[in-house]
N, C-alpha and C positions, 0 to 999 in steps of 0.2 A: 108489293107490300106484304102479301101473305107469306112470301118466301122469307122475308126478314123476320116476321113474327115466328115462323116455324123454326128458324135458325136460333132465335133468342130463347125460345122454349127448350129446344134441344140442348143448348149450352147450359141453361139453368139446370136441367135434369142431370147432366154430366157432373156439374159442380156439386150438387146435392149428393149424388151417388158416391163421388170421391170423398166427400166429407164424412159420410156415414162409414165408408170403408176405413178411413183413417181412425175414426173414433172406435170402431170395433177392434182394430189392430192394437191400439194403445191399451185398451182394457184387457186384452188377452196376452199382453207382453209379459214374459217371465221376469221375475225379480232377480237381480244379481245375487251371486252366492253370498257376498258379504252383507247384503241388505242395503247397501248404499246406492243412491242414484248417481248418475254420471256427473251431474252438477255439483253434488256434494264432494265427490272425489276431486273434481277440478278445483274447487275452492280450497280444499285441504292442500293440494299440490301448490297452488299459487301462494297460499299463506306460508307454507313451509319454505318456499324459495324467495321470500321477500317481495312479492308483488302486491 
């Protein structure tokens, strides 16, 4: 029983650490040269091609 609790706590710590790493990476990401996000470019492309 103690092993299962330790494994659960360990996995929870890994999940939290990974989430914090992802949050830090997105806040430090450089902006594109044209200032547009990828989703904006994809939307423009789709609208320009009749989708």
